[in-house]
C-alpha positions in Angstrom: 0.2 0.2 -0.2 1.2 3.5 -1.1 1.1 6.8 0.7 1.9 9.8 -1.5 3.4 12.7 0.2 4.3 16.0 -1.0 8.0 17.5 -0.9 6.6 20.8 0.0 5.0 19.5 3.4 7.8 17.2 4.2 11.3 16.6 3.1 13.2 13.0 3.2 15.1 13.2 6.4 11.7 14.0 7.9 10.3 11.2 6.8 13.0 8.7 7.3 13.1 10.2 10.7 9.4 9.4 11.7 9.8 5.9 10.3 12.9 5.3 13.0 10.4 6.7 15.6 7.7 4.6 14.3 9.7 1.3 14.4 9.2 1.2 10.6 12.9 1.4 9.6 13.5 -1.3 6.9 9.9 -2.1 6.8 8.8 0.8 4.7 10.4 2.3 1.5 10.4 5.7 0.3 10.7 6.2 -3.5 10.9 10.4 -5.3 7.9 10.5 -7.3 7.4 13.8 -9.0 7.1 16.5 -6.7 7.2 14.2 -3.4 7.6 10.7 -2.2 5.6 7.4 -2.2 6.0 5.9 0.9 5.1 1.9 0.5 4.1 0.0 3.6 3.6 -3.8 3.4 0.6 -5.2 2.4 -1.4 -6.6 4.7 -4.5 -6.4 7.1 -2.6 -3.6 9.4 -1.5 -1.6 6.3 -4.3 0.8 7.0 -3.4 1.3 10.8 0.5 1.5 9.6 -0.4 4.2 7.5 -2.6 6.2 10.0 0.1 5.9 13.0 2.8 7.0 10.4 0.8 10.0 9.6 -0.3 10.7 12.8 3.5 10.8 14.1 4.0 13.4 11.1 1.3 15.6 12.2 2.8 15.2 15.9 6.4 16.0 14.9 5.1 19.2 13.0 3.0 20.1 16.0 6.0 19.6 18.0 8.1 22.0 16.2 6.0 24.9 15.9 5.1 24.6 19.4 8.6 25.8 20.2 
């Protein structure tokens, strides 16, 4: 399952850092796609939950940065 993320929203290093924080390093893949990135999650019954968790962690990181 793939998730498209615009490079205008997040850079590659942020996406990678969040994957490490979520324990997904080496499990999900990152691919350049036009003006953004495709984040590839393993297919399975919990793929949607992994994507939702990942997107939530991105929002949390963004909120923490802007709050300080």
